[in-house]
Every structure is written in structure tokens, then in C-alpha cells.
C-alpha positions as CSV (number, residue, x, y, z in Angstrom):
1,X,-0.1,0.0,-0.3
2,X,1.8,3.2,-1.2
3,X,0.8,6.6,0.2
4,X,-0.8,7.6,-2.3
5,X,-3.4,4.9,-2.5
6,X,-3.9,5.1,1.2
7,X,-5.3,9.1,0.6
8,X,-6.5,8.9,-3.1
9,X,-9.8,10.8,-3.3
10,X,-10.9,13.6,-0.9
11,X,-13.2,11.6,1.5
12,X,-15.1,13.5,3.9
13,X,-13.8,11.2,6.4
14,X,-10.5,9.2,6.8
15,X,-9.2,6.2,9.0
16,X,-5.7,7.3,10.2
17,X,-3.8,4.7,12.0
18,X,-1.1,5.6,14.4
19,X,1.3,2.2,13.5
20,X,5.2,2.7,14.2
21,X,6.9,1.1,11.8
22,X,9.0,-1.3,13.7
23,X,8.3,-4.8,11.7
24,X,11.2,-7.2,10.1
25,X,11.2,-7.4,6.6
26,X,9.4,-10.1,6.4
27,X,6.5,-8.6,8.6
28,X,6.6,-5.0,7.1
29,X,6.0,-6.7,3.2
30,X,3.0,-8.5,4.5
31,X,1.6,-5.5,5.8
32,X,2.1,-3.8,3.3
33,X,1.1,-6.5,0.4
34,X,-1.5,-8.7,2.0
35,X,-3.2,-7.2,5.2
36,X,-3.2,-2.9,4.8
37,X,-4.7,-3.4,1.4
38,X,-7.7,-5.2,2.4
39,X,-8.4,-2.2,5.3
40,X,-8.1,-0.1,2.5
41,X,-10.6,-1.5,0.3
42,X,-13.0,-1.7,2.9
43,X,-12.9,1.4,3.5
44,X,-13.3,2.8,0.3
45,X,-15.9,0.6,-0.1
46,X,-18.3,2.6,2.4
47,X,-16.3,5.9,1.2
48,X,-14.0,6.6,3.7
49,X,-10.1,7.2,3.2
50,X,-7.7,5.5,4.7
51,X,-3.7,5.4,6.1
52,X,-1.2,4.6,8.0
53,X,0.8,7.3,9.6
54,X,4.2,6.4,11.3
55,X,4.5,8.6,14.4
56,X,8.3,9.5,13.8
57,X,6.5,11.6,10.7
58,X,3.5,13.6,12.2
59,X,4.5,16.9,13.9
60,X,2.6,18.6,16.1
61,X,3.1,23.1,16.0
62,X,0.8,26.1,16.6
63,X,-2.6,24.2,16.6
64,X,-1.6,21.9,13.6
65,X,-0.8,18.3,13.1
66,X,1.3,17.8,10.1
67,X,1.7,14.2,8.8
68,X,4.4,14.1,6.1
69,X,4.0,17.8,5.8
70,X,-0.3,17.3,5.0
71,X,-2.2,18.8,7.7
72,X,-4.2,16.7,9.6
73,X,-8.3,17.1,9.8
74,X,-10.3,16.9,13.5
75,X,-13.4,17.2,11.4
76,X,-12.2,14.2,8.8
77,X,-9.5,12.0,10.5
78,X,-10.3,9.4,13.2
79,X,-7.1,8.0,14.9
80,X,-6.4,4.3,15.5
81,X,-3.9,3.2,17.9
82,X,-3.8,0.2,19.7
83,X,-1.5,0.0,22.6
84,X,1.4,-2.8,21.5
85,X,4.0,-3.8,23.9
86,X,5.4,-7.1,22.8
87,X,9.2,-6.2,23.1
88,X,10.3,-5.5,19.9
89,X,8.1,-2.9,20.2
90,X,9.1,-1.4,23.6
91,X,11.0,2.0,22.0
92,X,7.4,2.7,20.4
93,X,5.0,2.8,23.1
94,X,5.8,5.8,24.8
95,X,6.5,7.8,21.3
96,X,3.1,6.7,20.3
97,X,1.1,6.9,23.4
98,X,2.2,10.5,24.5
99,X,1.3,11.1,20.3
100,X,-2.0,10.2,20.5
101,X,-2.4,12.1,24.0
102,X,-1.4,15.2,22.9
103,X,-3.6,14.8,19.6
104,X,-6.7,14.2,21.7
105,X,-5.8,16.9,23.6
106,X,-5.5,19.3,20.2
107,X,-9.3,18.2,19.9
108,X,-8.8,15.0,17.4
109,X,-10.9,11.9,18.2
110,X,-9.1,8.7,19.5
111,X,-11.5,5.8,17.9
112,X,-9.7,3.5,21.4
113,X,-10.0,5.9,24.0
114,X,-6.4,5.3,25.5
115,X,-7.7,4.6,29.3
116,X,-9.7,1.2,28.2
117,X,-6.2,0.8,25.5
118,X,-4.3,0.7,28.4
119,X,-7.0,-1.7,30.7
120,X,-7.9,-4.1,27.9
121,X,-3.7,-4.3,27.3
122,X,-3.3,-5.9,30.5
123,X,-5.1,-9.7,30.4
124,X,-5.7,-9.9,34.6
125,X,-6.9,-5.9,34.5
126,X,-9.2,-7.4,31.7
127,X,-10.1,-10.2,34.0
128,X,-10.7,-7.4,37.1
129,X,-12.9,-5.0,35.5
130,X,-15.1,-8.1,34.0
131,X,-15.4,-9.8,37.2
132,X,-18.9,-10.1,37.2
133,X,-18.8,-11.6,33.7
134,X,-21.4,-14.2,32.8
135,X,-18.5,-16.4,31.4
136,X,-16.9,-17.5,33.9
137,X,-12.5,-16.4,34.5
138,X,-9.8,-18.6,34.6
139,X,-8.3,-17.6,37.8
140,X,-4.7,-16.1,37.5
141,X,-1.5,-15.6,39.3
142,X,0.2,-12.1,38.2
143,X,3.9,-11.9,38.6
144,X,5.9,-9.1,37.2
145,X,9.4,-10.8,36.4
146,X,12.6,-9.5,36.6
147,X,15.8,-8.9,38.7
148,X,14.3,-9.6,42.0
149,X,12.0,-12.8,40.7
150,X,13.8,-14.9,43.2
151,X,13.1,-12.8,46.1
152,X,9.4,-13.3,45.2
153,X,7.4,-16.1,46.9
154,X,5.0,-16.9,43.4
155,X,4.9,-20.5,44.0
156,X,3.1,-20.6,47.5
157,X,0.5,-18.8,45.5
158,X,0.0,-21.1,42.8
159,X,-2.1,-24.4,43.8
160,X,-0.8,-27.6,43.3
161,X,-4.6,-28.5,42.0
162,X,-3.8,-26.0,38.9
163,X,-0.9,-28.5,37.3
164,X,-0.2,-28.4,34.5
165,X,-0.3,-24.7,34.5
166,X,-0.3,-22.4,31.5
167,X,1.9,-19.7,31.7
168,X,1.5,-16.2,29.2
169,X,2.2,-12.8,29.5
170,X,-0.3,-10.2,30.4
171,X,0.2,-7.7,27.7
172,X,1.4,-9.3,24.3
173,X,-0.4,-10.5,21.1
174,X,-0.5,-12.9,18.8
175,X,0.1,-16.2,21.6
176,X,3.6,-15.6,22.2
177,X,5.1,-16.6,25.1
178,X,2.8,-18.6,25.9
179,X,4.1,-21.8,27.4
180,X,2.0,-25.1,29.3
181,X,4.4,-26.1,32.1
182,X,4.0,-29.8,33.9
183,X,5.7,-29.2,37.1
184,X,7.2,-26.4,39.2
185,X,10.8,-27.1,38.1
186,X,9.4,-25.9,34.3
187,X,7.3,-22.8,35.8
188,X,10.4,-21.7,37.3
189,X,12.6,-22.4,34.6
190,X,9.8,-20.2,32.0
191,X,9.6,-17.4,34.3
192,X,13.6,-17.3,33.9
193,X,13.6,-16.5,31.1
194,X,11.0,-13.9,30.8
195,X,12.4,-12.4,33.3
196,X,14.7,-11.7,30.4
197,X,12.1,-8.9,29.2
198,X,10.4,-7.9,32.9
199,X,7.5,-8.8,31.0
200,X,4.2,-9.6,33.8
201,X,3.1,-12.9,33.1
202,X,-0.2,-14.9,34.2
203,X,0.2,-18.7,35.9
204,X,-3.0,-20.1,35.2
205,X,-4.9,-23.7,35.2
206,X,-4.7,-25.4,32.1
207,X,-7.7,-26.0,31.0
208,X,-6.9,-29.0,28.6
209,X,-4.8,-30.4,25.7
210,X,-7.2,-29.6,23.1
211,X,-8.1,-25.9,23.6
212,X,-10.2,-24.2,21.0
213,X,-10.0,-20.5,20.6
214,X,-13.6,-18.6,20.2
215,X,-13.2,-15.1,18.8
216,X,-16.9,-13.2,18.8
217,X,-16.8,-9.7,17.0
218,X,-19.0,-7.0,17.9
219,X,-19.6,-3.5,16.1
220,X,-21.5,-1.0,18.4
221,X,-22.5,-4.0,20.8
222,X,-24.4,-6.3,18.0
223,X,-22.1,-9.5,17.0
224,X,-20.9,-9.4,13.6
225,X,-18.7,-12.2,13.2
226,X,-18.2,-15.3,15.2
227,X,-15.7,-18.1,14.7
228,X,-13.5,-20.8,16.4
229,X,-9.6,-20.9,16.1
230,X,-8.1,-24.5,16.3
231,X,-4.4,-24.9,16.9
232,X,-2.4,-26.4,14.7
233,X,-0.7,-29.9,15.4
234,X,0.6,-29.9,19.1
235,X,0.5,-26.0,19.4
236,X,-0.4,-24.3,22.3
237,X,-2.2,-21.7,20.8
238,X,-4.9,-20.9,18.0
239,X,-3.9,-17.9,16.6
240,X,-4.1,-17.9,12.8
241,X,-0.4,-16.0,12.4
242,X,0.9,-19.3,14.6
243,X,-0.7,-22.0,12.5
244,X,-4.2,-21.9,13.4
245,X,-7.1,-23.1,11.4
246,X,-10.7,-21.1,11.4
247,X,-14.6,-23.0,11.4
248,X,-16.9,-19.6,10.9
249,X,-20.1,-20.3,13.8
250,X,-23.5,-18.7,13.5
251,X,-25.2,-20.0,16.5
252,X,-24.4,-17.6,19.3
253,X,-24.7,-18.9,22.6
254,X,-26.9,-17.0,25.7
255,X,-23.9,-16.3,27.7
256,X,-21.9,-15.1,24.9
257,X,-24.2,-12.5,24.0
258,X,-25.0,-11.2,27.5
259,X,-21.0,-10.7,28.1
260,X,-21.2,-8.7,24.8
261,X,-23.9,-6.9,25.8
262,X,-22.1,-6.1,29.4
263,X,-19.0,-5.1,27.3
264,X,-20.8,-2.6,25.1
265,X,-22.8,-1.3,28.2
266,X,-19.7,-0.8,30.3
267,X,-17.7,0.4,27.7
268,X,-19.1,1.7,25.3
269,X,-16.5,0.4,22.6
270,X,-17.5,1.3,18.8
271,X,-15.5,-1.9,18.2
272,X,-14.0,-4.9,20.7
273,X,-13.3,-8.6,19.9
274,X,-14.1,-10.7,22.9
275,X,-11.5,-14.0,23.1
276,X,-12.9,-16.8,24.8
277,X,-11.6,-20.4,25.3
278,X,-13.6,-23.6,25.1
279,X,-12.5,-27.0,26.7
280,X,-12.8,-30.7,25.2
281,X,-16.1,-30.7,26.9
282,X,-17.2,-27.6,26.0
283,X,-17.0,-25.2,28.9
284,X,-16.1,-21.4,28.0
285,X,-13.6,-19.6,29.8
286,X,-13.0,-15.4,29.0
287,X,-9.7,-15.0,27.8
288,X,-9.4,-11.3,26.8
289,X,-10.6,-8.3,24.8
290,X,-8.9,-6.8,22.1
291,X,-10.0,-3.4,20.5
292,X,-8.0,-3.3,17.4
293,X,-8.0,-7.5,16.7
294,X,-7.5,-8.4,13.5
295,X,-9.7,-10.8,11.2
296,X,-7.2,-11.7,9.1
297,X,-9.2,-14.9,9.0
298,X,-12.2,-13.5,7.4
299,X,-9.8,-12.1,4.4
300,X,-10.7,-14.8,2.1
301,X,-14.6,-13.2,2.4
302,X,-15.2,-10.1,0.8
303,X,-18.4,-10.2,2.0
304,X,-17.5,-10.9,5.9
305,X,-14.7,-7.6,5.3
306,X,-17.3,-5.4,4.2
307,X,-19.8,-6.3,7.3
308,X,-17.0,-6.6,9.7
309,X,-13.8,-4.0,8.8
310,X,-16.6,-1.8,6.5
311,X,-19.0,-1.8,9.9
312,X,-16.0,-0.9,12.4
313,X,-14.8,1.8,10.1
314,X,-18.4,3.5,9.1
315,X,-18.9,3.3,13.5
316,X,-16.0,5.2,13.9
317,X,-17.1,7.8,11.4
318,X,-20.5,7.9,12.8
319,X,-18.8,8.7,16.4
320,X,-16.5,10.9,15.1
321,X,-19.3,13.1,13.8
322,X,-21.3,12.7,17.0
323,X,-17.7,14.0,18.6
324,X,-17.8,16.4,16.4
325,X,-21.2,17.5,17.1
326,X,-21.0,18.1,20.7
327,X,-17.3,20.0,20.6
328,X,-19.5,22.9,19.3
329,X,-22.0,22.5,22.4
330,X,-21.4,25.1,25.4
331,X,-19.1,23.8,27.7
332,X,-17.6,21.6,25.4
333,X,-13.9,23.0,26.1
334,X,-14.5,22.3,29.4
335,X,-15.6,18.8,29.0
336,X,-12.3,18.0,27.3
337,X,-10.0,19.1,29.9
338,X,-11.9,15.7,31.8
339,X,-10.7,12.4,31.8
340,X,-11.6,10.2,28.1
341,X,-13.0,7.1,28.1
342,X,-15.7,5.5,30.1
343,X,-15.2,2.7,32.5
344,X,-18.1,2.2,35.3
345,X,-20.0,-1.0,36.8
């Protein structure tokens, strides 16, 4: 996707991703040639512009935001940014967060509130925020690994009945760093390796050998896609990027619908992916929420892409128009100084 293709035409509104250019050459080629073009076409089909901006290419001055010299527009540009906290992206984390915070204070509208991005970046915090979920939560011990890991008696907090345990980073994505530990010695070894990155890790009871990952995609509280991701071979994870296969579902279980309604009512998110784990016996457990969850599993279906990605972008555009309307009301400037995001119970 070239910059000229990303900004073609003169749309009234544009989806603008703030996305660091920090991947490997192979990852960058895949994003450029296979991922972003799908989003560009989806936006184009619903009458919206689309662009991907490296935060290093945005300059703020005198009330203006310039992307490679082009002025961004508060009435046009929907700012899309989610926290990516894998070790390879650490160098960009603070830069991106503070840029989006600055854009917000300048009057731009971020489609993903920073407070929500921070909350749902951590799987433990997510579970605490949804303690009353109709789908049960996996019990967890959260451990911040690092130089003093050996001084923390985390083993005493992990019951014998949990073994084999499943260990995963609290904030990474794509199934990275997930390990099944059959005993306490293996748990020590895995957390010792994790301490090299200082990652916060979750220790949870294993749900079984063959666990299916159910992704539920919702736009404005309405479920628009539902599919299973099944791990390949002996893999511990089912992410499509790690070789998982996909089965599209149509039936929505009552508890799943109740959970999506709860999330929408409590956090008012225009787009969210709710990830659940299904055990071999059919039980469902809440895993995590993703506010910029990719749906590459659906890319082979143009109709699904238009419904899910196009619907998501249209929801963002409608939210921006409503935001701009409220910004013109008396007292809007004072409201803009208040914390953003909604998190009530």
C-alpha cells in the first residue's frame, strides 16, 4: 500500500492508523502487500479514506498536526491506535501513547480511548474489570518478572491442583510466550526466561490439551462475526498467525451474547473482539478483549470483510461526527479537559 493509494480521492472522513514502522522486513512486506490493502479496500467501499501514519512522521505545532507535511483535520481524521507492548515494540510504546494523547488534547478523536487501551492491554486487569462476567474467568496469579523474581515467593500462590499450569504474558499478543508447564521446576524455568524481558506473566490452570479459541467480533454492541480458531498439530495456541485453522460459527450462545452486551454497556466501545476459550468438554472461559483485533481469518470472504471491517470503520466515522457535534456545544472545551474513556460498573 503506497501513501498515494492510502490517501486517494478527497473523502469527507478518513481512518488514520497510528502504527510504528518497527517490524521485520518480512512482517513489513506482509503488512504492506496483504494486510493494509484489505483495510484500504474496506474503507473505500464504504466511502471513507484510509491511511497508516508512522508516529515519527507526525509533527505538532501551532495547533496543527502535520503528517509528512499534510495537515490532519479534526473533522475528517479518525485516529486509530492501540497499545502494542511486545518487547520488539517497546521503543515505540511511549512515543505513540504521548502522540495520541497530544492529538486528543488538540481536539482529534481517538477511536480507542487511551484509558481503555491501557486497561485491555493487560489480561489480568481485564478480568478484574469484568469480574461479574456471565462467562467464567480463568483464575490467575500475575507476576512481574525481572531482576528480583527469585525474591518473590510466587510458588506459594500457585495451588498444586492447577498443574499443569499455562503461563502467558499479561500484555503480549499473537500467542507469543505461551507455555504449558507440567511441574513447578518448569514453571521456575519459564518465568526465569521471561525475566529477561521483564514481562508481567500470568500463571493459570491449564484448561486441557486441545482448547479452541472462540473470537467474537462486535460493532456497536452487535455481534457481526463469530469463529473458532483451532491450533495446528501440538501447538499450545490457536492464533491464525501461528498456524491455527478457522471454523466460522453462526449460533451465539446466550452467555456469549450477555457478555458482549455487558462489555458494550460498561465500556461503550464501537468495536471489540472478545476472545473466549472452549475446553474439550464444551465449557467457555473468558480469555481477553482486543480493541484493534485483526480479523485476517475472514480476509478470504469479501462479504465478511465489508460487514466486519467496513462496519467497524463506519461506526468510527459516525462516532467522530457525534463527537464533533458535541464539541460545538456550550461547555465543550471544559469537558475536553476531563479524563476520557468510560469505565463504570
